[in-house]
Structure formats: structure tokens, C-alpha cells
N, C-alpha and C positions, 0 to 999 in steps of 0.2 A: 207253356200255359199262360205266362204273364202277357206275352204279345197278343194272344187271343182275347184276354180280358180287357186289354187296352182298346182293342178293336171294337169289342162289344160296348164299352163305355162311350166311345166316340159315336157309335150308331145310336145309342140311347139318347145322347145329348141332341143329336139331329132330330130324332123322333119327338123329343120333348119340345124343341123349338116349333116343330110343325103343329104339335098338339096345342101349344099356346096360341099360335096363329089362327088355328081353326076353332079355338074356344072349347076344346075337349077337356073339361076339368077332371073328369073321372080317369081319363087316360093319363093326365099329368100326375095325378096321385099315384097311379100304378107304376109309372116310370120312375117317380121319385123314390118309391119303395125299392124298386129293382136297383136303382143307382146306389142306394145305401147298402144293400146286401152285396152288391158287386164291389163296393169299396172295402167291405170287410173281407171278402174273398181275395181281393188284390193284396191287402195288407198281410193276410195269412200266407199267401204265396210268396210274397217278398221276404217274410220272416223265415219261411222254410228254405228259400234260396240262400239266405245268409248263413243258415246253420248247416247246410249240406254243400260240400265242396264239389260234388259231382263225380269225384274220383274215389274209388274204393281202394283202400290200402290192404293188400292181401299178405304182405310180408314176403320173406324169402322162402322158397321151397326147401324142404329138408330131404336129403337123400338118405335112405336107410341101407345099411349093409345087410346082405343076405348071408345067412349062416349055413 
């Protein structure tokens, strides 16, 4: 998920530069809002990645005797 968010962020920065060049002030405002929300999403994903190891510990299986 994090690599995709980084890719989206790069694209948004490119779009913002173009919007500045073209003078599209409304577009710039929308992109800035999206970048702020994306930064929050990235931070949440990074926090989640630090708290989850990615490996589930299931413990040792127990065999039961049949009677």
C-alpha cells in the first residue's frame, strides 16, 4: 500500500506544478487538499506497518491422544 501512496504523491506533485504553470488556482487548491489527506494516509500506513510484523505467530500444534 505504501509504494502506491508514494506513487500517487509523486503524480500529484507533477500535476500541481502543471497547474501552477497554467494558472489553475482552483486545481491547485484541490491538489493541496488531496496532498494533505494523502500525507495523513501515508502516516497511518507507516504506523500500521511498524505495529504489524507481517508474520502471524500460531504457536506449536498440540496432538491429542485418542481414548
